[in-house]
N, C-alpha and C positions, 0 to 999 in steps of 0.2 A: 503494500499500499503506500510505498514511497517513490513510485515512478512519476516523472514529470510529464509523461506522454498524456496521461488522463487526469486532469485535475479534479474531475467532479467525481469524488469519493470521500472516504473517511481518511484523513491524514495521520492521525494519532489516537491512540487509545490508551485510557488510564483506568485502573481499578482501585477499590478502597484496599487498605492494608487490614484486611480480615481474614479469618479462616477461609480456605478454598479460593484463595485470590487468583491462583491458575485458571480454575474452573470458570471464574467469573471473566477472566481475560479471553478464555475460549469463546464463551458465549458472544461477547462483544465483537470479537473477530468474525465468528460466524454470522451475526447479524450484519456487520459491515459488508461482508461479502455477497449476502443475499441482496441487499439492497442497492449494491453498486451499479447494476445495469439500469435500475429505475433512476438513480442519481445522475447517470450519464445522460439519460433521456432528457430529464428535467433541467439538466445543467445546475444541479445542486452541489455545494461542497460542504464538507464538516471538517473543520481544522482539528476539532477535538471531540472525540466521543468518550464520555466519562460515566463510570458507575457512581451513583450517588445514593445516599440514604437519608432523606430529609426527615425531620422530626414529625412532620404531620404524616401520619400512616396513609392518609387518602391520596397524597400527591405520588403520581408514577413517572412523571417525566417533565423535561423543561427544554426549551429552545431559546437559548441565548443568541438572538439573531446578530446583535452588533458585533459580536466576536466569532460568529460561525461555530458555536458549541452546542452540542446536545448532550443533555444528562438523562440517564435512564436508572430507574430503580430496577434491580436484578433479584434482590432478596425479599422475602416476605418481611414485613414490619416486625414481626415478634421472633424472627429467627435468623441468624447470620448463615446458617447451613442449608436452609431451605429456599432454593431458587425458583422463581416463577417459570411456568412452561415457556419454551423458547419461541412458541407461536404467540404468545401474549406480549413478549418483549418484542418481537418483530413488528407486530402490530403497533405497539407503542412508538418504535422507531419510525414507522411510516406517518403516524400522527404528527410526530415532531417534525419530521421533514416537510410536510405539508404547510407548517407555519411560516416556512420561507417565502411562500407565495401569499398566504392569507394570514394575518395576525389574528383576527378574531375568529371565534367559533360560530361563523355564519353559515348560510346556505352555500356560498361560493367555496368555503372551506371544505364542507362535507361533500360537496360534488367533486372536489379534486381527491378527497381522501377515498371516495368510493371508486374512482378511476385508478387510482394508485393501487388500491387493495386488488382490483381486478387484474391490473397489470402483473402485480407480484403473484397473484394465484395462477394466471396463465403461464407465467414464466415457470413456475414450480411444476405445474402439470406436464409441461413440455420438456422438462428437464433442463432447462437453461439456467445459467447461472450456478451458484454452489448448490449442493444438496442440503436438505433441512436436517438430516439426522445429526445428532451429537452423540458422542459416547456416552456409555453409563446411563443415569437417569435422566439425562437430557433428551432422549429419543422423543420425537414428537411426531404424530401422524398429521397428514395433510387435511383430512376433513374437519379436523378442529381449528383450522386456521381462521382468524378473524372472528372469533365468537366471544371473545373476552371483553373487548372495549366496546362500549355503546357506539351505535350508529349515529348518523346525523339527525337533526331535529325533523326532518322530513319522514323519518322512518320510525316505526313503533315496534321495537323488537326485531327490526329487519324486514317487516311486513307492511309494505306501502299500501296494500290494499285496505288492511285494517285502518291505517292512517287516514285514508280518504273517506272511510265511513263515518268518521267523527264530525261533529259540528264545527264550525270555524273556531268557536270559542274554546272548545275542548281540545281541538287540534293546537291552537296557540298555546294554551296552557300546558299541554303535553310537551311541545317544542321547548318552552320556556324551562320547564322542569328538567328536560334532558340537558339543555345547555348549562344549566346550574351544576348538574353532576358532573358534566366534563369539565366546567371550569374548577370544580373542587379538586379533581385528580391530575388535571393538566396544570404544572406549575409555571407555564410559560407566561411572561409578563407582556401583555399585548395593548397596543394602542390602535388607533385608526390607521388603515393602510395607507393613508395619504402621508403619514409620518415617515421620515427616512428611517428612523431607529425605533425599535421597540423600547417600552419603558425600562427604566434602569433596574438592574437586578437588586436583589436584598442588600448586598454589601455596598453597592454605590448609594442606594437609598439612605442606608444607615449612615454613611459618610455625609451626605447631604443634610440630613436631619441635625447632625452633630455640629456641622458647619454653621447651620442656621442658628442653633442655640448659642454658639460661641459668639456669632455676630450681634445676637440680642444682648448678651451679657456685656460685651464691649460697648455697645450703644448705651446701656444704662450706666456704666462706670463713667463714661464721658460726660453723660448728662448730669450726673451728681458732682462730677469734678467741678463742671462748668457752674453749677448752682453754688458749690462751695466757695469758688473763686469770686463770684459776684457778691456773696454774703460778706466775704473779708473785705471786699472793696467799699462796701457800704457801711459797715459797723466796726471794722477793726482798724 
């Protein structure tokens, strides 16, 4: 994954320093190989694909678009030795890749995700790209592909017919509820697609908040110093 001939790929992989670190690395390398043809087709690049383990157990992945970094949760929240199925991690990766094109979880995003899932599924069925199997307990079967992560707001459990049978108000409520659940597990910080960059990540936001606090303190110090100087001038 370090050839300069095809830049549309995963360039670097990192894992957490936990038990079974080598197995985690195998999973990320496998996922990177599986999605490489799709990345080449859509001209997507990932400079760093990293394992992460956020404190919020609901969050499964994050796309930090401004630095071309994707973070994936590989292990279950309550266990460092229990990995998610490879197909779930693969679907998570496809979801995060689609955030390169669309920041928000809107209809355009889910239309693209559906197309990318179909492309990946067809590629695996035809035997293109890398094989899905991993050694040991990571073996996964193709029929289970893309059943873990919820579909877009236009789908109700993957059944568009059922969605069409709902009243407009019910369909809108269902779509809003599904978007909310997606927002809870997807850690990607997003803004309007008209913006050049996505919203700042947690660390930069914390730095910004601290800078604002320091600025406020300095303003108050200068204010009181000015008052004191004025008082001395008048009465001392």
